[in-house]
PDB file of N, CA, C and O in Angstrom, chain B, residues numbered from 101:
ATOM      1  N   MET B 101     176.581  77.266 212.128  1.00  0.00           N
ATOM      2  CA  MET B 101     176.889  78.663 211.885  1.00  0.00           C
ATOM      3  C   MET B 101     177.882  79.186 212.918  1.00  0.00           C
ATOM      4  O   MET B 101     178.830  79.896 212.584  1.00  0.00           O
ATOM      5  N   GLU B 102     177.649  78.826 214.169  1.00  0.00           N
ATOM      6  CA  GLU B 102     178.531  79.306 215.234  1.00  0.00           C
ATOM      7  C   GLU B 102     179.973  78.843 215.003  1.00  0.00           C
ATOM      8  O   GLU B 102     180.915  79.607 215.215  1.00  0.00           O
ATOM      9  N   THR B 103     180.138  77.612 214.574  1.00  0.00           N
ATOM     10  CA  THR B 103     181.467  77.069 214.313  1.00  0.00           C
ATOM     11  C   THR B 103     182.159  77.820 213.177  1.00  0.00           C
ATOM     12  O   THR B 103     183.351  78.118 213.262  1.00  0.00           O
ATOM     13  N   VAL B 104     181.424  78.121 212.134  1.00  0.00           N
ATOM     14  CA  VAL B 104     181.983  78.846 210.991  1.00  0.00           C
ATOM     15  C   VAL B 104     182.416  80.242 211.406  1.00  0.00           C
ATOM     16  O   VAL B 104     183.498  80.693 211.030  1.00  0.00           O
ATOM     17  N   VAL B 105     181.583  80.930 212.176  1.00  0.00           N
ATOM     18  CA  VAL B 105     181.914  82.281 212.635  1.00  0.00           C
ATOM     19  C   VAL B 105     183.161  82.242 213.516  1.00  0.00           C
ATOM     20  O   VAL B 105     184.058  83.069 213.353  1.00  0.00           O
ATOM     21  N   LYS B 106     183.224  81.300 214.436  1.00  0.00           N
ATOM     22  CA  LYS B 106     184.394  81.198 215.312  1.00  0.00           C
ATOM     23  C   LYS B 106     185.654  80.872 214.516  1.00  0.00           C
ATOM     24  O   LYS B 106     186.723  81.412 214.801  1.00  0.00           O
ATOM     25  N   PHE B 107     185.539  79.996 213.525  1.00  0.00           N
ATOM     26  CA  PHE B 107     186.684  79.676 212.683  1.00  0.00           C
ATOM     27  C   PHE B 107     187.166  80.910 211.935  1.00  0.00           C
ATOM     28  O   PHE B 107     188.367  81.176 211.883  1.00  0.00           O
ATOM     29  N   ALA B 108     186.238  81.664 211.355  1.00  0.00           N
ATOM     30  CA  ALA B 108     186.604  82.874 210.617  1.00  0.00           C
ATOM     31  C   ALA B 108     187.300  83.887 211.526  1.00  0.00           C
ATOM     32  O   ALA B 108     188.185  84.614 211.075  1.00  0.00           O
ATOM     33  N   GLN B 109     186.911  83.941 212.792  1.00  0.00           N
ATOM     34  CA  GLN B 109     187.534  84.865 213.741  1.00  0.00           C
ATOM     35  C   GLN B 109     188.979  84.488 214.053  1.00  0.00           C
ATOM     36  O   GLN B 109     189.759  85.339 214.480  1.00  0.00           O
ATOM     37  N   THR B 110     189.345  83.225 213.845  1.00  0.00           N
ATOM     38  CA  THR B 110     190.716  82.791 214.152  1.00  0.00           C
ATOM     39  C   THR B 110     191.680  83.060 213.007  1.00  0.00           C
ATOM     40  O   THR B 110     192.891  82.957 213.199  1.00  0.00           O
ATOM     41  N   MET B 111     191.186  83.398 211.831  1.00  0.00           N
ATOM     42  CA  MET B 111     192.065  83.669 210.693  1.00  0.00           C
ATOM     43  C   MET B 111     192.863  84.942 210.927  1.00  0.00           C
ATOM     44  O   MET B 111     192.411  85.857 211.615  1.00  0.00           O
ATOM     45  N   THR B 112     194.040  84.985 210.354  1.00  0.00           N
ATOM     46  CA  THR B 112     194.853  86.202 210.400  1.00  0.00           C
ATOM     47  C   THR B 112     195.468  86.443 209.037  1.00  0.00           C
ATOM     48  O   THR B 112     195.656  85.516 208.249  1.00  0.00           O
ATOM     49  N   TRP B 113     195.775  87.696 208.775  1.00  0.00           N
ATOM     50  CA  TRP B 113     196.499  88.075 207.570  1.00  0.00           C
ATOM     51  C   TRP B 113     197.449  89.181 207.947  1.00  0.00           C
ATOM     52  O   TRP B 113     197.034  90.239 208.419  1.00  0.00           O
ATOM     53  N   LYS B 114     198.734  88.932 207.737  1.00  0.00           N
ATOM     54  CA  LYS B 114     199.779  89.877 208.135  1.00  0.00           C
ATOM     55  C   LYS B 114     199.644  90.234 209.612  1.00  0.00           C
ATOM     56  O   LYS B 114     199.851  91.380 210.010  1.00  0.00           O
ATOM     57  N   GLY B 115     199.291  89.224 210.423  1.00  0.00           N
ATOM     58  CA  GLY B 115     199.197  89.407 211.865  1.00  0.00           C
ATOM     59  C   GLY B 115     197.928  90.078 212.360  1.00  0.00           C
ATOM     60  O   GLY B 115     197.800  90.349 213.554  1.00  0.00           O
ATOM     61  N   LYS B 116     196.994  90.350 211.472  1.00  0.00           N
ATOM     62  CA  LYS B 116     195.756  91.028 211.864  1.00  0.00           C
ATOM     63  C   LYS B 116     194.585  90.067 211.753  1.00  0.00           C
ATOM     64  O   LYS B 116     194.491  89.286 210.807  1.00  0.00           O
ATOM     65  N   SER B 117     193.707  90.137 212.721  1.00  0.00           N
ATOM     66  CA  SER B 117     192.507  89.300 212.733  1.00  0.00           C
ATOM     67  C   SER B 117     191.320  90.094 212.192  1.00  0.00           C
ATOM     68  O   SER B 117     191.254  91.310 212.368  1.00  0.00           O
ATOM     69  N   PRO B 118     190.385  89.413 211.536  1.00  0.00           N
ATOM     70  CA  PRO B 118     189.224  90.111 210.991  1.00  0.00           C
ATOM     71  C   PRO B 118     188.162  90.371 212.061  1.00  0.00           C
ATOM     72  O   PRO B 118     188.154  89.731 213.112  1.00  0.00           O
ATOM     73  N   VAL B 119     187.281  91.305 211.778  1.00  0.00           N
ATOM     74  CA  VAL B 119     186.079  91.505 212.577  1.00  0.00           C
ATOM     75  C   VAL B 119     185.006  90.676 211.890  1.00  0.00           C
ATOM     76  O   VAL B 119     184.687  90.919 210.726  1.00  0.00           O
ATOM     77  N   VAL B 120     184.447  89.705 212.591  1.00  0.00           N
ATOM     78  CA  VAL B 120     183.502  88.778 211.991  1.00  0.00           C
ATOM     79  C   VAL B 120     182.159  88.891 212.697  1.00  0.00           C
ATOM     80  O   VAL B 120     182.084  88.822 213.924  1.00  0.00           O
ATOM     81  N   GLN B 121     181.095  89.065 211.909  1.00  0.00           N
ATOM     82  CA  GLN B 121     179.746  89.113 212.443  1.00  0.00           C
ATOM     83  C   GLN B 121     178.834  88.309 211.535  1.00  0.00           C
ATOM     84  O   GLN B 121     178.988  88.339 210.314  1.00  0.00           O
ATOM     85  N   LEU B 122     177.905  87.607 212.108  1.00  0.00           N
ATOM     86  CA  LEU B 122     176.896  86.899 211.332  1.00  0.00           C
ATOM     87  C   LEU B 122     175.753  87.864 211.053  1.00  0.00           C
ATOM     88  O   LEU B 122     175.153  88.414 211.978  1.00  0.00           O
ATOM     89  N   LEU B 123     175.459  88.066 209.785  1.00  0.00           N
ATOM     90  CA  LEU B 123     174.362  88.947 209.401  1.00  0.00           C
ATOM     91  C   LEU B 123     173.142  88.100 209.077  1.00  0.00           C
ATOM     92  O   LEU B 123     173.226  87.145 208.304  1.00  0.00           O
ATOM     93  N   THR B 124     172.030  88.447 209.662  1.00  0.00           N
ATOM     94  CA  THR B 124     170.792  87.711 209.403  1.00  0.00           C
ATOM     95  C   THR B 124     169.744  88.594 208.726  1.00  0.00           C
ATOM     96  O   THR B 124     168.599  88.180 208.543  1.00  0.00           O
ATOM     97  N   THR B 125     170.139  89.802 208.359  1.00  0.00           N
ATOM     98  CA  THR B 125     169.229  90.737 207.708  1.00  0.00           C
ATOM     99  C   THR B 125     168.896  90.244 206.308  1.00  0.00           C
ATOM    100  O   THR B 125     169.768  89.765 205.583  1.00  0.00           O
ATOM    101  N   VAL B 126     167.651  90.363 205.940  1.00  0.00           N
ATOM    102  CA  VAL B 126     167.220  89.993 204.600  1.00  0.00           C
ATOM    103  C   VAL B 126     167.304  91.239 203.726  1.00  0.00           C
ATOM    104  O   VAL B 126     166.760  92.291 204.061  1.00  0.00           O
ATOM    105  N   TYR B 127     167.990  91.099 202.607  1.00  0.00           N
ATOM    106  CA  TYR B 127     168.126  92.219 201.684  1.00  0.00           C
ATOM    107  C   TYR B 127     167.156  92.023 200.524  1.00  0.00           C
ATOM    108  O   TYR B 127     166.982  90.912 200.024  1.00  0.00           O
ATOM    109  N   HIS B 128     166.541  93.097 200.113  1.00  0.00           N
ATOM    110  CA  HIS B 128     165.601  93.047 198.996  1.00  0.00           C
ATOM    111  C   HIS B 128     166.376  93.044 197.686  1.00  0.00           C
ATOM    112  O   HIS B 128     167.360  93.770 197.545  1.00  0.00           O
ATOM    113  N   THR B 129     165.947  92.242 196.739  1.00  0.00           N
ATOM    114  CA  THR B 129     166.601  92.223 195.445  1.00  0.00           C
ATOM    115  C   THR B 129     166.170  93.431 194.640  1.00  0.00           C
ATOM    116  O   THR B 129     165.074  93.959 194.828  1.00  0.00           O
ATOM    117  N   GLY B 130     167.034  93.862 193.748  1.00  0.00           N
ATOM    118  CA  GLY B 130     166.714  94.976 192.874  1.00  0.00           C
ATOM    119  C   GLY B 130     167.004  96.343 193.464  1.00  0.00           C
ATOM    120  O   GLY B 130     166.821  97.347 192.776  1.00  0.00           O
ATOM    121  N   VAL B 131     167.448  96.422 194.705  1.00  0.00           N
ATOM    122  CA  VAL B 131     167.761  97.704 195.327  1.00  0.00           C
ATOM    123  C   VAL B 131     169.143  98.131 194.847  1.00  0.00           C
ATOM    124  O   VAL B 131     170.080  97.334 194.880  1.00  0.00           O
ATOM    125  N   ARG B 132     169.278  99.357 194.409  1.00  0.00           N
ATOM    126  CA  ARG B 132     170.551  99.854 193.894  1.00  0.00           C
ATOM    127  C   ARG B 132     170.887 101.192 194.516  1.00  0.00           C
ATOM    128  O   ARG B 132     170.012 101.959 194.915  1.00  0.00           O
ATOM    129  N   LEU B 133     172.192 101.449 194.587  1.00  0.00           N
ATOM    130  CA  LEU B 133     172.657 102.749 195.048  1.00  0.00           C
ATOM    131  C   LEU B 133     172.602 103.739 193.902  1.00  0.00           C
ATOM    132  O   LEU B 133     172.722 103.364 192.736  1.00  0.00           O
ATOM    133  N   THR B 134     172.421 105.003 194.241  1.00  0.00           N
ATOM    134  CA  THR B 134     172.520 106.038 193.221  1.00  0.00           C
ATOM    135  C   THR B 134     173.989 106.153 192.819  1.00  0.00           C
ATOM    136  O   THR B 134     174.866 105.672 193.537  1.00  0.00           O
ATOM    137  N   LYS B 135     174.259 106.776 191.696  1.00  0.00           N
ATOM    138  CA  LYS B 135     175.649 106.947 191.252  1.00  0.00           C
ATOM    139  C   LYS B 135     176.441 107.749 192.280  1.00  0.00           C
ATOM    140  O   LYS B 135     177.615 107.463 192.512  1.00  0.00           O
ATOM    141  N   LYS B 136     175.821 108.736 192.891  1.00  0.00           N
ATOM    142  CA  LYS B 136     176.504 109.551 193.900  1.00  0.00           C
ATOM    143  C   LYS B 136     176.839 108.710 195.137  1.00  0.00           C
ATOM    144  O   LYS B 136     177.943 108.814 195.670  1.00  0.00           O
ATOM    145  N   ALA B 137     175.905 107.886 195.595  1.00  0.00           N
ATOM    146  CA  ALA B 137     176.139 107.034 196.762  1.00  0.00           C
ATOM    147  C   ALA B 137     177.209 105.998 196.461  1.00  0.00           C
ATOM    148  O   ALA B 137     178.051 105.718 197.315  1.00  0.00           O
ATOM    149  N   MET B 138     177.192 105.421 195.260  1.00  0.00           N
ATOM    150  CA  MET B 138     178.199 104.429 194.891  1.00  0.00           C
ATOM    151  C   MET B 138     179.574 105.063 194.785  1.00  0.00           C
ATOM    152  O   MET B 138     180.571 104.437 195.142  1.00  0.00           O
ATOM    153  N   ALA B 139     179.644 106.291 194.303  1.00  0.00           N
ATOM    154  CA  ALA B 139     180.921 106.999 194.219  1.00  0.00           C
ATOM    155  C   ALA B 139     181.516 107.177 195.611  1.00  0.00           C
ATOM    156  O   ALA B 139     182.733 107.084 195.773  1.00  0.00           O
ATOM    157  N   GLU B 140     180.682 107.430 196.618  1.00  0.00           N
ATOM    158  CA  GLU B 140     181.150 107.560 198.002  1.00  0.00           C
ATOM    159  C   GLU B 140     181.690 106.225 198.507  1.00  0.00           C
ATOM    160  O   GLU B 140     182.738 106.190 199.152  1.00  0.00           O
ATOM    161  N   VAL B 141     181.001 105.140 198.227  1.00  0.00           N
ATOM    162  CA  VAL B 141     181.469 103.813 198.631  1.00  0.00           C
ATOM    163  C   VAL B 141     182.810 103.509 197.972  1.00  0.00           C
ATOM    164  O   VAL B 141     183.717 102.998 198.629  1.00  0.00           O
ATOM    165  N   GLU B 142     182.946 103.812 196.700  1.00  0.00           N
ATOM    166  CA  GLU B 142     184.168 103.515 195.952  1.00  0.00           C
ATOM    167  C   GLU B 142     185.379 104.261 196.481  1.00  0.00           C
ATOM    168  O   GLU B 142     186.507 103.837 196.230  1.00  0.00           O
ATOM    169  N   THR B 143     185.186 105.366 197.210  1.00  0.00           N
ATOM    170  CA  THR B 143     186.334 106.083 197.781  1.00  0.00           C
ATOM    171  C   THR B 143     187.001 105.268 198.881  1.00  0.00           C
ATOM    172  O   THR B 143     188.133 105.568 199.259  1.00  0.00           O
ATOM    173  N   HIS B 144     186.329 104.245 199.406  1.00  0.00           N
ATOM    174  CA  HIS B 144     186.862 103.404 200.478  1.00  0.00           C
ATOM    175  C   HIS B 144     187.366 102.050 199.977  1.00  0.00           C
ATOM    176  O   HIS B 144     187.814 101.216 200.764  1.00  0.00           O
ATOM    177  N   VAL B 145     187.290 101.842 198.670  1.00  0.00           N
ATOM    178  CA  VAL B 145     187.575 100.527 198.101  1.00  0.00           C
ATOM    179  C   VAL B 145     188.780 100.606 197.161  1.00  0.00           C
ATOM    180  O   VAL B 145     188.904 101.538 196.366  1.00  0.00           O
ATOM    181  N   GLN B 146     189.661  99.613 197.267  1.00  0.00           N
ATOM    182  CA  GLN B 146     190.750  99.464 196.305  1.00  0.00           C
ATOM    183  C   GLN B 146     190.504  98.162 195.559  1.00  0.00           C
ATOM    184  O   GLN B 146     190.152  97.152 196.168  1.00  0.00           O
ATOM    185  N   ARG B 147     190.687  98.179 194.247  1.00  0.00           N
ATOM    186  CA  ARG B 147     190.423  96.998 193.436  1.00  0.00           C
ATOM    187  C   ARG B 147     191.708  96.536 192.761  1.00  0.00           C
ATOM    188  O   ARG B 147     192.533  97.357 192.361  1.00  0.00           O
ATOM    189  N   LEU B 148     191.877  95.225 192.635  1.00  0.00           N
ATOM    190  CA  LEU B 148     193.032  94.643 191.977  1.00  0.00           C
ATOM    191  C   LEU B 148     192.844  94.739 190.464  1.00  0.00           C
ATOM    192  O   LEU B 148     191.826  94.300 189.930  1.00  0.00           O
ATOM    193  N   ILE B 149     193.819  95.309 189.789  1.00  0.00           N
ATOM    194  CA  ILE B 149     193.727  95.484 188.342  1.00  0.00           C
ATOM    195  C   ILE B 149     193.596  94.119 187.672  1.00  0.00           C
ATOM    196  O   ILE B 149     194.356  93.194 187.957  1.00  0.00           O
ATOM    197  N   GLY B 150     192.640  94.015 186.797  1.00  0.00           N
ATOM    198  CA  GLY B 150     192.369  92.767 186.094  1.00  0.00           C
ATOM    199  C   GLY B 150     191.246  91.962 186.741  1.00  0.00           C
ATOM    200  O   GLY B 150     190.582  91.166 186.077  1.00  0.00           O
ATOM    201  N   LEU B 151     191.038  92.173 188.042  1.00  0.00           N
ATOM    202  CA  LEU B 151     189.963  91.474 188.758  1.00  0.00           C
ATOM    203  C   LEU B 151     189.077  92.475 189.501  1.00  0.00           C
ATOM    204  O   LEU B 151     188.569  92.185 190.584  1.00  0.00           O
ATOM    205  N   GLU B 152     188.902  93.644 188.911  1.00  0.00           N
ATOM    206  CA  GLU B 152     188.211  94.750 189.582  1.00  0.00           C
ATOM    207  C   GLU B 152     186.875  94.365 190.182  1.00  0.00           C
ATOM    208  O   GLU B 152     186.528  94.797 191.281  1.00  0.00           O
ATOM    209  N   ARG B 153     186.135  93.558 189.462  1.00  0.00           N
ATOM    210  CA  ARG B 153     184.790  93.216 189.937  1.00  0.00           C
ATOM    211  C   ARG B 153     184.835  92.224 191.092  1.00  0.00           C
ATOM    212  O   ARG B 153     183.929  92.211 191.926  1.00  0.00           O
ATOM    213  N   TRP B 154     185.877  91.388 191.157  1.00  0.00           N
ATOM    214  CA  TRP B 154     185.884  90.274 192.087  1.00  0.00           C
ATOM    215  C   TRP B 154     186.830  90.452 193.267  1.00  0.00           C
ATOM    216  O   TRP B 154     186.640  89.790 194.287  1.00  0.00           O
ATOM    217  N   PHE B 155     187.832  91.310 193.180  1.00  0.00           N
ATOM    218  CA  PHE B 155     188.810  91.450 194.247  1.00  0.00           C
ATOM    219  C   PHE B 155     188.711  92.851 194.817  1.00  0.00           C
ATOM    220  O   PHE B 155     189.032  93.826 194.138  1.00  0.00           O
ATOM    221  N   VAL B 156     188.268  92.954 196.061  1.00  0.00           N
ATOM    222  CA  VAL B 156     188.068  94.250 196.699  1.00  0.00           C
ATOM    223  C   VAL B 156     188.799  94.280 198.030  1.00  0.00           C
ATOM    224  O   VAL B 156     188.650  93.366 198.842  1.00  0.00           O
ATOM    225  N   ASP B 157     189.588  95.323 198.261  1.00  0.00           N
ATOM    226  CA  ASP B 157     190.284  95.525 199.521  1.00  0.00           C
ATOM    227  C   ASP B 157     189.725  96.796 200.145  1.00  0.00           C
ATOM    228  O   ASP B 157     189.825  97.874 199.558  1.00  0.00           O
ATOM    229  N   ILE B 158     189.142  96.675 201.325  1.00  0.00           N
ATOM    230  CA  ILE B 158     188.589  97.831 202.027  1.00  0.00           C
ATOM    231  C   ILE B 158     189.553  98.186 203.132  1.00  0.00           C
ATOM    232  O   ILE B 158     189.772  97.390 204.046  1.00  0.00           O
ATOM    233  N   SER B 159     190.128  99.356 203.065  1.00  0.00           N
ATOM    234  CA  SER B 159     191.151  99.783 204.007  1.00  0.00           C
ATOM    235  C   SER B 159     190.550 100.087 205.374  1.00  0.00           C
ATOM    236  O   SER B 159     189.597 100.858 205.484  1.00  0.00           O
ATOM    237  N   CYS B 160     191.114  99.477 206.414  1.00  0.00           N
ATOM    238  CA  CYS B 160     190.656  99.731 207.781  1.00  0.00           C
ATOM    239  C   CYS B 160     190.888 101.184 208.164  1.00  0.00           C
ATOM    240  O   CYS B 160     190.052 101.794 208.832  1.00  0.00           O
ATOM    241  N   ALA B 161     192.023 101.744 207.742  1.00  0.00           N
ATOM    242  CA  ALA B 161     192.328 103.137 208.070  1.00  0.00           C
ATOM    243  C   ALA B 161     191.292 104.074 207.463  1.00  0.00           C
ATOM    244  O   ALA B 161     190.889 105.049 208.098  1.00  0.00           O
ATOM    245  N   THR B 162     190.860 103.787 206.248  1.00  0.00           N
ATOM    246  CA  THR B 162     189.850 104.606 205.584  1.00  0.00           C
ATOM    247  C   THR B 162     188.529 104.523 206.329  1.00  0.00           C
ATOM    248  O   THR B 162     187.878 105.544 206.554  1.00  0.00           O
ATOM    249  N   LEU B 163     188.129 103.330 206.711  1.00  0.00           N
ATOM    250  CA  LEU B 163     186.867 103.155 207.424  1.00  0.00           C
ATOM    251  C   LEU B 163     186.919 103.778 208.814  1.00  0.00           C
ATOM    252  O   LEU B 163     185.935 104.365 209.266  1.00  0.00           O
ATOM    253  N   ALA B 164     188.050 103.658 209.491  1.00  0.00           N
ATOM    254  CA  ALA B 164     188.177 104.214 210.841  1.00  0.00           C
ATOM    255  C   ALA B 164     188.038 105.731 210.811  1.00  0.00           C
ATOM    256  O   ALA B 164     187.483 106.320 211.739  1.00  0.00           O
ATOM    257  N   SER B 165     188.537 106.367 209.756  1.00  0.00           N
ATOM    258  CA  SER B 165     188.439 107.817 209.689  1.00  0.00           C
ATOM    259  C   SER B 165     187.023 108.297 209.424  1.00  0.00           C
ATOM    260  O   SER B 165     186.713 109.456 209.697  1.00  0.00           O
ATOM    261  N   THR B 166     186.152 107.440 208.900  1.00  0.00           N
ATOM    262  CA  THR B 166     184.771 107.839 208.623  1.00  0.00           C
ATOM    263  C   THR B 166     183.817 107.466 209.743  1.00  0.00           C
ATOM    264  O   THR B 166     182.650 107.857 209.717  1.00  0.00           O
ATOM    265  N   ASP B 167     184.300 106.704 210.742  1.00  0.00           N
ATOM    266  CA  ASP B 167     183.418 106.269 211.837  1.00  0.00           C
ATOM    267  C   ASP B 167     183.171 107.352 212.862  1.00  0.00           C
ATOM    268  O   ASP B 167     182.281 107.203 213.699  1.00  0.00           O
ATOM    269  N   THR B 168     183.918 108.429 212.829  1.00  0.00           N
ATOM    270  CA  THR B 168     183.774 109.469 213.842  1.00  0.00           C
ATOM    271  C   THR B 168     182.683 110.436 213.516  1.00  0.00           C
ATOM    272  O   THR B 168     182.440 111.372 214.277  1.00  0.00           O
TER     273      THR B 168
END
């Protein structure tokens, strides 16, 4: 696991490196967001036309503005 995390940290895209964390939290199946909560999440997500379900781009600028 440590090797995979370190490898992922070395990747770059357009000169930017990702923030990589290993998550060990167990998520319960069947838990869903309300439509209102999902609408809030979708304001931070851009989807590629034709692959909406599978290709998601989360803008760093959008997330940074909500962290304050």
